[in-house]
C-alpha positions, 0 to 999 in steps of 0.5 A: 908831448905837449907844453906844461900848462901848470909847472906845479902840476905834481903838487896840485894833483897830489893835493887834490888826491889827498882831498878825495875821502873815497881814495882814503876809504879804500887805502889808495895811494898815488905814487906816480904823477907825471905829465900826462900819466899817473898811477894809483895803487890799492892793497887787496884787503877784505873791506873792498872784496866782493862775494868771491874774494876778488876786489869789487868791480866798483873799486876797480872803476874808482881807481881807473876813473881817478888815475885817468882823471888825474892824468888829465889834470896834469895837463890843464892850467892851475886855474882849471879843474877836471871832471869825468863826463863819460867812461867805458870800462871792460873788466877782462879778468878778476881783480885777484892779487895782493894789490891793484895798480891803475895806470892812467894816461892822456890819449888826446889832450884838448882845451875843453875835452881830454880823452884818457885811458886806464889799465888796471892790473892785479899784482900777484907774486910780482906778476901783473895781470890786466883786469880792466881797460877803460876809456874816458872823456874829461871836461876841462872846467876853466876858471872853476877851482876844486872845493 
């Protein structure tokens, strides 16, 4: 893989995630933070369901976007932040299970743009079913700290 630009990336990514009130709102956690890869987990609860009882596609998009974005953040210097500039997602199955797992990964790192992907799985009775695929472009904002 590539050199680690920020040796404190685990701490910094976790701190940034904790600032996202949207992730708190949906009860999301980020138990995996590795160089070039993160995971976000969300329990299935009635506050995030759509009319058929599945987790709403907007929530699926939120965790795909954040897991891949944070994977990108693991690769940038501490003096930089990241911002999503584009993503395309395919919902391939209903998000139906006890929880969702979004696995974000860097596909191609870069100084200005980072290409990432995310897969979102619905976990039901310990079986993972792919429910969404996403490809994303992240802009690296050098010298621009988070709020």
